N, C-alpha and C positions, 0 to 999 in steps of 0.2 A: 311829388316823387322825388327822393335825391336821386340824381343820376351819377356814379359812379364811375369815372373813367376805366378806359379798360387798359391795360399795361401792354408797353410794346411788344410784339413775338419777336421771339430768341431769333437772334443773328444768322441769316442762313447764305453761306459762302458760296461764290460762282467759282466754275475751274477757272486756273489760271491758264492763259498762252502758255507753250514752251519757250524758257527762255528768261518768263517777268517774275515778280514778286511784287508784292501788296507793300504801300506802301501806309501812315497814318497818318492823314492831318486832325491836327490836335487843335480845334475851335475857339479860340479866345472869351476869355468871360472876367467880365472885373470883379464879382463874386469871389472870395478865394474859395470857399464850398459848396459852389453852385453846381448843379449835376455834371458829369466830365462829355461834353458834345465831341463825337470825332465824326470820318470819314475816310474809308479805304477804298482805293484804289491803285490800278495795277501800274509796275513800272518794268519799262524792257532795260533790265540791269546791263543784260549784254551789248544793246545797242547805241547807246545814251554817251559816246564818248568816253574817253580815259580820263583818269585823273580823279580829283574829287566832284562829288555830285553833292546837289541840294538840297540832301538830307541828312537827319540827325541818326545815330543810332543808340539802343540804349542795354549797357552790361548789368545786372540786377541780378538779384536771386526770385526768384516767384514767390517763396515762403507757403506756410500755412494758407492750405485750400479753404479753412474753417471760415465762417461770418464772412464769406463773400461781397463784393460790392459790383453794383452793376454802372456799366456807361452805356450812354445812346451810341450807338453805330449807325451811320443814316437814317434807316425807317425801322430797326433792331435795335435790340440791346444784345450787349455781350457780359456776359459772369468773370470777375478779375479778381486778384487776390488782394487782400487788405496792402501788400509790401507795394503792387504793382499800382492799386488806385494812390496811394502816398505819392509815387511820383507822378505819375500824371497832376498831379495836382500841381506837385515842385512846375512842373516843366510848362504846366498851363498859361501863356502870357495874358496879362489884361487885354491887349488891342491887337496885337497881330495873329494868327497861327502860325503852330509849328509843324513842321514835317518830320515825324521819325518811326524807325524802323521796329519795332518792339516785335519778338518769338511769341509771343503767347496770344496775339492779337493778330500778326499779320499773316500767321502759319496757320492752314484750321489742322488744330489739333487730335481733331476725331478721324481725319482721312491721313491715315499709316500712308500711302503711295505721297502723298503730298509732301509731309512732313520728310521721309526721305530723302525726294529731288530737292526742295528747299535747304536741306540741312547742307547737300554740297556746295550751297550760294554763299555759307556764312562768310567764308574768309572774303569773300570778294564784297560780301554787302560791308562787314565792318570797314574794309579797305580801303573801299569808295565812298564812305560815310564824312563827312563835313569836319564831323564833331562824335567821339564814343561816349558818351554820358555814362558814369558809373555811379548807380545808385546803391549808397549802401544802410539806407532808412529801413534796414530791415525787422527792426528789433521790437518795435511799436506794438502793441497788441489791437490799436485803433487810429484812425487816421486821427483823433481827435488827443491822444495819448504824447502830450511835448514833452514830459518829462522824460524820459531815454532819448526821445530825437533832441534836446536841450544838449546831453552828454556827447551825440555823436558833432555837431556839429561843434561844442566845446573843443573835441579829439581836434577836429579838423583844423581850429585855430591854433592848436598849439603844436602842429604837425606845420603849419605854414608859418609859424614864428622861429621854427627851429631850422626850417630852409633859408632862414634872411639871416642864420648864423642866431638865432636869441636860443640856446638847449640849456636855458637853467630850468626847471619844473618841480612842481610841489605834489606832495601825494594823490592829490585828487585829481591834479592836469594829469600825471601818470596812469592811473587807475582808468580814466576816461580815454586814452589813448589806448590803453590795453585791450580794455570792454568793445573799441574800435575793430582793433585787429582781429577778438574771437570772432567774430559774426562770419559769418557760411559762406557769405562773398569771398573770399580769401583761401577757401576749401574748396571752392565751385571747380570743376574739370575744366567747362565752358569759358570760364573768364580768361584762362592761357591765350587762347586764337583769337577773342574779341581785343584785348590790352593787345596783344602783339602786332593784329592787324593796325591798329589805329593808328591815323595821321597825326589829331591831335585829341589828347584826352581831358574831360572834367569830371575831378571830382565833388559829389552830390551828398550831403547829409543834411537832412531841416532846412534850415534856411542858408544854408553855408555851402560856398561851392571854394573847389583851389583846382591850380592849374595842375595836369598829372605831374609834372616835371617837380612842379615843387612837392608835391607829396612823396615820391619816391626821394628826392635830395631832402626831406624832411624826416622821414624814416630813416635814413642812413643813417642820418646824425643821432636820431633815438633808438640805436639800435640797442645797447648797452640794456634799457626797458625788458627785451625779450630775450626769456632763458629758458623756456618751451623749447626744447629742438624741433619737434614738427614744425609748431606755430614759427620758431624761425625759417624754417626751410620754406614753410608756403610765402611767407613774407616777402623774402628772399626772391622769391622766383617770380612773386606779381613786381617787385620792384625791377629786377633787371628787365623782364620786358615791357614794361613803363618806361624806363628810364630810355633806353632803344627801339621802342618803336617807332620816331619819325625818321630813326636813319635804316629801319629796314628797307629793302627791294619787297616790294610787293610785285608778283608777276603771275602769269598765265604760262604753265609751261608745258600744255597739250591740248591747246583749245581753247576754243571759248567756255567748254564747260569742264573746266580742268584748270581754275586757279587753286596757287598755293602761294605760302608764304615762304617755303621752300628753306626751314631751318634746321632744320635735321631729319635722319632716317626716323622712320618710322618705331623699329626698335628702340633708337635713343629715345625719341620722345615716350612710348608707355615705360619704360625705366625710368626716366628724370619726373615725370609725374604722376606716377603709380600710387602717391598718396594723396589726391584732388579727388573729389567726391564727387556723384552723380546722381540723381531720383532714379534717372533708368542707365542699368550698370553698362548697357550695351552702349551709352556715351561717352564712358570711359576710354572710347577706341575709337569713335565719331567724333567726336572733338577736337581727335589730334589728328585726322589726315588734312584739315587745309595748310597747317602746318611741315607737315612730313616732306620730306625730298626726293620721295620713290616710290611713291603710293601712286603710279598711275602707269599705263598701257592695258593689256589685254587681261594682266592677273590684279589689278587693282583693287580695294578690298573699297565698298560703296553701302552708304550708310542705309540700309532697309531694317525697317522695323516690323516686318513679317518674318523675321529671322530671330531663332532664340540665341539667349546668348551664351549656352551651350555650343550652338553652329559656330557662331562669331570667334569665341575661342580658338576652336580648332582654325577656322580660316585664319587667324592671326599667327597661328604657330607656323603651319605651313608659308606663309608670307613671309615669316622668318628663315627656315630652315628648310624647302621645297614640299612642292604637293606629294611628292612620295612618301611623306612622313608618315608614320602609325600613331596617332595622336589620341587619348583619351580624355576626354571632360565632361564636365557636370553640369547643371544648370544653377546650382545652387550655391558653388562652390570655384572662386577666384587662382583657381590649379588646373594645372595639366600634366598627365606622364605621355611623356615619350619614347616608345618604345623603338629598339634598334641595339647592334651592337655597335662593340667599340673597346679602344683599347685606351689605357692609362700612360700619359704622357708625361705627365710629372704631378709636382703637388704645388699647390699655390701657398706661398709663400705671409704675404703679404700683398696689400691693393697701393698703389702709387699714384698719386694726383699729378699730372703736367700738363698747370695751367695754363704754360706758357701757349701750349698748343689744345688744347681743350682734348686732350685725349686721358683716357683711362689706363693703365698700364701694369698688367698684369704679370707677374716675376714668379716662377716656377723655381723647382729645386736648381735647375742648372743655369738660372738667368736668363733664359728666354725670352723674350719678349713677345707679347701678344694684343698689338694695340685696337682698341676697340672703339670706335666712334670716329668724328672727325672725320678728314675727308675719302671717300670711299671710291 
């Protein structure tokens, strides 16, 4: 009688100690398409010194949940999306293990309390990583589908050449670059914090990898190709954050659990990055908290996944205008109504951008100036 081997059980997460994260140990294998084998271990993020730590962090898009793949995790298995599985195949070394932080694996996504607490650490996780790897290969429907992957790799090669001063491109090369820039990674709100926090960035697609500085320099040289206004804004934001990531100060603003990149006020960030997308609408706010300069103290907004979008919108508005504001919000809308009394001070005639001070000046009928943003 033939004995059919039993499949491994689904991996069961153990609770994390306070102040800890999980890291993934990706085990080596010499065969390219051998099953992915990993180990998870707890890591004391706050109590392990300052500066760069000896792990990498992955910035990517989960991709479609259809046709998932299984990875072997300790004595169990875990389902991951095709895009993440392709990333793991790319990242796996033939001879040595790699230690990586990946949100879909290192956070128990079924535990809403853990999700909320771990999301608070994400800016710090990416800031302390030795390298942030941006994985752009999200369009292939199978890990064996190399056609689309080749186009993505070719696009990175074109961008690398543009960074080196060679900007003459043919129609096929231009199409490959535009197709790469249309991938959803550039529209995802979480990537803003991930690349803003990074000390070193590596852009990967298929078998091609280029440095983050070369990527931003190459795209700047090829900006003439981007004619769509929304795409130009999204790409421009990503390029700006990548280009300045290594120069940006990483700091703790109010204790070990209040790490922030201190880039702009939360009001500025939600205005600047409102066109970016998230699968969970609550993340359109939570993804910006680690970059804010004013979300601390008793009234700080915390990532809580048991709270509805309606309540988060209301909380955000009151964070802007004060706790006494009368606000009406809806679960299925990105709008809010603020009820109150007021008087008309003037009429906005035009908006003028003062790039030297990075402020937006609103000029009314009497040329009274009201500055938004900058230092407060």
